[in-house]
Residue frames relative to the residue before (quaternion, step in Angstrom):
aa qw qx qy qz dx dy dz
M 1.0000 0.0000 0.0000 0.0000 0.00 0.00 0.00
P 0.4177 -0.7202 0.4878 0.2625 3.62 -0.74 0.98
K 0.4758 -0.6686 0.4992 0.2780 3.53 -1.07 0.81
T 0.4948 -0.6591 0.4817 0.2978 3.58 -1.00 0.86
E 0.4442 -0.6747 0.5195 0.2785 3.55 -0.97 0.87
L 0.3031 -0.7715 0.5385 0.1512 3.57 -0.76 1.09
T 0.0610 -0.8126 0.5792 -0.0223 3.53 0.18 1.32
T 0.6646 -0.4847 0.3819 0.4214 3.56 -1.26 0.30
E 0.6465 0.5300 -0.3123 0.4513 3.56 0.97 -0.87
L 0.6719 0.4870 -0.2937 0.4745 3.58 0.92 -0.90
L 0.6517 0.5177 -0.3156 0.4557 3.59 0.96 -0.83
E 0.6154 0.5332 -0.3443 0.4674 3.60 1.08 -0.63
I 0.6462 0.5028 -0.3180 0.4780 3.59 1.00 -0.78
V 0.6431 0.5151 -0.3181 0.4689 3.58 0.95 -0.88
A 0.6488 0.5147 -0.3134 0.4646 3.59 0.93 -0.88
S 0.6293 0.5367 -0.3285 0.4561 3.58 1.02 -0.77
R 0.6534 0.5030 -0.3101 0.4733 3.58 1.00 -0.81
F 0.6594 0.4912 -0.3119 0.4760 3.57 0.95 -0.83
K 0.6040 0.5499 -0.3565 0.4535 3.59 1.06 -0.67
A 0.6347 0.5254 -0.3276 0.4624 3.59 1.02 -0.79
L 0.7122 0.4368 -0.2488 0.4900 3.59 1.12 -0.64
S 0.5385 0.6752 -0.3804 0.3308 3.60 1.25 -0.12
E 0.6262 0.5196 -0.3290 0.4792 3.59 1.28 -0.06
P 0.4687 -0.7075 0.4481 0.2809 3.63 -0.61 1.09
A 0.6199 0.5451 -0.3580 0.4363 3.62 0.99 -0.70
R 0.6499 0.5058 -0.3259 0.4644 3.61 1.00 -0.73
L 0.6289 0.5189 -0.3350 0.4722 3.57 1.04 -0.70
E 0.6286 0.5248 -0.3275 0.4714 3.56 1.07 -0.73
I 0.6232 0.5266 -0.3311 0.4740 3.58 1.03 -0.77
L 0.6665 0.4988 -0.3031 0.4637 3.58 0.88 -0.92
A 0.6415 0.5165 -0.3230 0.4662 3.57 0.98 -0.83
S 0.6362 0.5234 -0.3233 0.4657 3.60 1.02 -0.78
L 0.6983 0.4676 -0.2644 0.4731 3.57 1.03 -0.79
S 0.5014 0.6648 -0.4308 0.3480 3.60 1.21 -0.22
D 0.6443 0.5109 -0.3166 0.4728 3.60 1.23 -0.40
G 0.7163 -0.3900 0.2520 0.5209 3.59 1.26 -0.23
E 0.7551 -0.4036 0.2986 0.4217 3.49 -1.41 0.06
L 0.0063 -0.7876 0.6157 -0.0229 3.55 -1.07 0.85
C 0.4106 -0.6621 0.5557 0.2903 3.55 -1.20 0.54
V 0.7099 -0.4657 0.3199 0.4205 3.55 -1.29 0.36
T 0.6354 0.5397 -0.3357 0.4384 3.60 0.93 -0.84
D 0.6601 0.4939 -0.3045 0.4770 3.59 0.96 -0.84
L 0.6488 0.5122 -0.3169 0.4650 3.59 1.03 -0.75
V 0.5955 0.5418 -0.3551 0.4751 3.58 1.08 -0.68
D 0.6715 0.4996 -0.2928 0.4624 3.58 0.90 -0.95
R 0.7106 0.4753 -0.2685 0.4439 3.60 0.86 -0.92
T 0.7689 0.3787 -0.1985 0.4753 3.59 0.94 -0.85
G 0.3779 -0.7258 0.4927 0.2962 3.59 1.11 -0.59
L 0.4801 0.6562 -0.4423 0.3785 3.58 1.26 0.13
G 0.5174 -0.5977 0.5019 0.3511 3.56 -1.20 0.49
Q 0.6385 -0.5674 0.3517 0.3830 3.57 -1.11 0.62
A 0.6567 0.5071 -0.3272 0.4524 3.62 0.90 -0.81
N 0.6599 0.4990 -0.3004 0.4746 3.59 0.95 -0.90
L 0.6394 0.5259 -0.3142 0.4647 3.57 0.96 -0.91
S 0.6568 0.5245 -0.3129 0.4422 3.58 0.89 -0.91
K 0.6272 0.5268 -0.3348 0.4658 3.60 1.01 -0.76
H 0.6766 0.4846 -0.2917 0.4714 3.58 0.92 -0.91
L 0.6400 0.5195 -0.3257 0.4631 3.60 0.99 -0.79
Q 0.6144 0.5467 -0.3441 0.4530 3.58 1.05 -0.72
V 0.6543 0.4987 -0.3100 0.4766 3.60 0.94 -0.87
L 0.6737 0.4953 -0.2976 0.4607 3.58 0.89 -0.93
H 0.6487 0.5035 -0.3126 0.4775 3.58 1.04 -0.74
A 0.6697 0.5016 -0.3001 0.4580 3.60 0.88 -0.92
S 0.6903 0.4604 -0.2658 0.4908 3.59 1.15 -0.63
G 0.5335 -0.6752 0.3763 0.3433 3.57 1.28 -0.01
F 0.4828 0.6871 -0.4287 0.3333 3.58 1.22 0.27
V 0.7870 0.1693 -0.1052 0.5839 3.59 1.15 -0.53
G 0.2702 -0.7090 0.6243 0.1859 3.49 -1.30 0.53
R 0.1339 -0.7926 0.5886 0.0860 3.57 -1.19 0.36
R 0.0524 -0.7671 0.6380 0.0429 3.50 -1.31 0.47
K 0.3598 -0.7072 0.5700 0.2134 3.53 -1.19 0.67
D 0.0158 0.7507 -0.6604 0.0105 3.51 -1.17 0.76
G 0.7972 -0.1416 0.0411 0.5854 3.54 -0.04 1.30
L 0.8162 -0.1870 0.1714 0.5191 3.55 -0.73 -1.09
F 0.6680 0.5229 -0.2813 0.4487 3.57 1.25 -0.30
T 0.1968 -0.7315 0.6393 0.1321 3.52 -1.22 0.67
Y 0.1717 -0.7898 0.5860 0.0582 3.53 -0.85 1.06
Y 0.1706 -0.7818 0.5956 0.0704 3.55 -1.05 0.85
E 0.0102 0.7722 -0.6352 0.0077 3.52 -1.22 0.62
L 0.6087 -0.5163 0.4339 0.4180 3.56 -1.25 0.31
A 0.4868 -0.6501 0.4929 0.3120 3.57 -0.98 0.81
D 0.7390 -0.1788 0.1033 0.6413 3.55 1.19 -0.69
R 0.6242 -0.5844 0.3810 0.3517 3.59 -1.25 0.23
D 0.4177 0.7385 -0.4590 0.2637 3.62 1.21 -0.11
V 0.6391 0.5290 -0.3409 0.4421 3.59 0.97 -0.76
M 0.6323 0.5126 -0.3366 0.4734 3.60 1.09 -0.61
R 0.6027 0.5358 -0.3524 0.4749 3.59 1.10 -0.64
L 0.6365 0.5227 -0.3188 0.4690 3.56 1.03 -0.81
M 0.6598 0.4904 -0.3070 0.4795 3.60 0.96 -0.83
D 0.6297 0.5270 -0.3294 0.4662 3.60 1.04 -0.74
L 0.6194 0.5390 -0.3379 0.4601 3.59 1.02 -0.77
M 0.6992 0.4694 -0.2777 0.4621 3.56 0.85 -0.95
T 0.6706 0.4734 -0.3240 0.4704 3.62 0.86 -0.80
G 0.6145 0.5336 -0.3451 0.4675 3.59 1.08 -0.64
R 0.6340 0.5224 -0.3152 0.4751 3.56 1.03 -0.82
L 0.6598 0.5042 -0.3062 0.4655 3.60 0.94 -0.85
E 0.6336 0.5210 -0.3284 0.4682 3.59 1.01 -0.77
T 0.6414 0.5173 -0.3169 0.4697 3.59 0.99 -0.82
E 0.6587 0.5008 -0.3081 0.4695 3.59 0.90 -0.91
H 0.6492 0.5187 -0.3160 0.4579 3.57 0.97 -0.85
A 0.6447 0.5176 -0.3207 0.4622 3.61 0.97 -0.81
V 0.6392 0.5118 -0.3232 0.4744 3.59 1.00 -0.80
Q 0.6542 0.5120 -0.3135 0.4600 3.59 0.91 -0.87
R 0.6394 0.5219 -0.3261 0.4609 3.60 0.99 -0.80
R 0.6527 0.5076 -0.3168 0.4647 3.60 0.97 -0.86
I 0.6470 0.5153 -0.3214 0.4611 3.59 0.95 -0.84
L 0.6893 0.4724 -0.2825 0.4711 3.59 0.89 -0.91
A 0.6199 0.5544 -0.3471 0.4335 3.61 1.06 -0.62
R 0.6229 0.5608 -0.3235 0.4392 3.61 1.19 -0.54
R 0.5897 0.6152 -0.3595 0.3802 3.60 1.17 -0.48
């Protein structure tokens, strides 16, 4: 498979997506949605965020393509647009676990 050319334009889009993921509250929202679709009220309960704050974060995640939403009467439901963002989070947490293990081994030698 040919590697995608990393043009300036493409790198700006990638940076924008990473910026959307740079807020811990948004990562918590995504983690909550990894179990399936939730309405805003359920997300408020799971994350502890206020509804206005949660809505701002959901707007960023939706605009960045990380979550989808649907209306059902008075309720809005959110879900992961796809599981790729969870794979990205798994990669990073795995990397952090590896770094932590190396640090523990180094400190154990002292």
